[in-house]
Structure formats: C-alpha cells, structure tokens
Phi, psi and omega in degrees: 000148176305124184302326180292317181291321177303312178297319178295321180298320180298314180302317180292319174306309184299313186290327182280354177295346171303327181296332176295313180299328179299329181295338180293344179283352188251010189282345176239128178285327183261153175297132184229094185299325180297316177298318174301315180303306184296322183292320179291319175299318176300315181296321175298319179298318175303311185291318183293312180301312182296329179293308184282324187271326182252300188299311180298315185291321178293323182294314181301317182290323181290322184275346171293326183302305178284327192247354182093168187295305186295305187289326175298321179297314180302311187292323179296315182294318180298315182292328176299304182293333171296322176299317176301316183297318182294315181289330177290325175298310179302319179304318179291319189285327177285129185298133174264160183262175187308131184034069182298337179265012174241121184259127182257161171056048187287344185270349183234209178289144179298145175278183187298319182292322180290325177296318180296317181295318177295320179297314181301317179299317183293322180292318178301316180297315179301319177300310183297315179293318177301313177301317182296317185290340182299300180291329174299320174300313179301314184298315181300314184294314177292325176295319178293325177297319182283332177205102180309320182293315174297320179304317183293322180293316182293317183296323181292314181295320181293320180303318180294313180283353170281337181295315177293333178293329177296323177297322184304326184276311192279328178300313176289330180288320176297315180287336177281327184250338190055029179249107183292321180300312183295317176301315178297317185288327175295315180297317181295322183291327176298324179285331179299345179297332180295304175299325177296319173306317180298314180294313177297321180295321183286319181274336186239306193270354191295336179272346183241344184287115188240176179300322183289317177295317177305312183293314180300317179297317182292317183294320182293318180298320177306310179305309183305317184286322180293323178297310180302318184294315185280328184266334187242297191296306185293317175303316183291318177301317179299317186285335180272338186214187180289152179304318183289331176292319179297315181291322177297317173298320181301311185292317181299320179298318179294321183292316182300316180294317177303318180296314181299319177291329177298326180294335179282338184294000000 
C-alpha cells in the first residue's frame, strides 16, 4: 500500500474515534441530571488530565529543543496562560444568556437559558478539541510515515483517548438540543481535525512546522482546555447533580485518559 495513504488511513481512524464517544450521549432517552453531571465531570477530568500530563509536558519538551531548558519552560508557561487569555476573551465576546452561571430547573428538563448555555459549552469543547487534534493528527501522520508499526500503535492509543473527548462534545449538545444528529456531527467534526491536520501538514506545513510552533500550539491548547473545564464544565456538573457525582466523574475521566496515555508509552 502507498505509505502516504496508509499513514492517512491511520490518522483518519484515530480522529473519527470521537464519534464512538458521541454515542454515549444517547444512552438515556429521558433527561437525567445525575448522568449529565457525571458526564460533564468526566469531560472535565479528560481535559484537565490531558492538558497537564500530556500537552503541557510535550510543549515544554518541544520548546526545550530550540530554546534550552529555562527559556523553553518560560515560553511554555507564557503560551499556556496566553491560551487561557484567548479563550477568556472569546468567552466575554460571545453573548451570554440570562444568568449564564445559574442553572435552573435542575431536576427536570433544562429551561431555555440552560439549554443555550449547554450548547455554548459543547461548541467551545468542540473547538478546543479540534485545535488539539490538528497537531496531534500531524504527529500521527508523520510518525506512521517514518515507521508503519509505530504508526499503528500510536493510532490505536490516540483512538482510545479520543473516545472520551467525543463525550465532552456530544453530551452538552445533546442535552441542549435533544438532537442526536447534531450532537454526533459536532463530535464527529472535532475528530475530523486530525486527518485535516495530517493533510495540511503534509502538503503545506511540513517545511515550516517546527518544534517551536508545535510546542506553542500544544501549550496554548492546554490553557484553553483548562479554562473550559474550570469555567464551564465543572461548575455546570456541580449545579446539575451532587458534588460527589461531579468529582467522581472528574476522577473517572482522569483514569480513562491516564490509561489511554499509558498505551502510548
């Protein structure tokens, strides 16, 4: 098989695994605030763990190569907080709805303001995950080109850890819209960023994509994910359900992501 097509096929497989996670949004036909609370906590755990354990560490390692240990660490930290600043500004610019930090009617069907907040949260998560998947897709593609056996291992591991990322996108969108197709396609689209990243990287960026750009992007995305988790996912999880359900979901998300990253080791 053509090595380029093989590498692209692996990247496509890994990216579209977010669609598997999206199906978990459909397990309950009726609105279940405890399930939503646990799922949002789970999503926050996935994002926080991957941000600090994988993305920040990879960013620091990449930036250490061209800039050295101290300067590379400084740039990583600045890029991380820049990501937080960027998403905070976007958060302020996008109109919020009445009392966006107050969830009403938590024991029944969400009211209109709550639905709009959940939809906004799901779109933000999709954006952050798509940005994260873009350089990840490029890395998977290039790794498969250099070593097909290594490429298969990386693709399988990334596919597994893309499943909970699909949950992070689909659950809030599903409960906001009750539209399974919309929840699935938003999740599916965030995963498409991986093969798109592979194609753009191969045809356009392969000559200019460096350790420094890779590091800055990963550190910035880590900041974006942490902000979304702390400002959107966790507060909403707490308000929809019991404190221990939200925290239990958070820990479960971290455990699942830790397992998927161990498969990469």
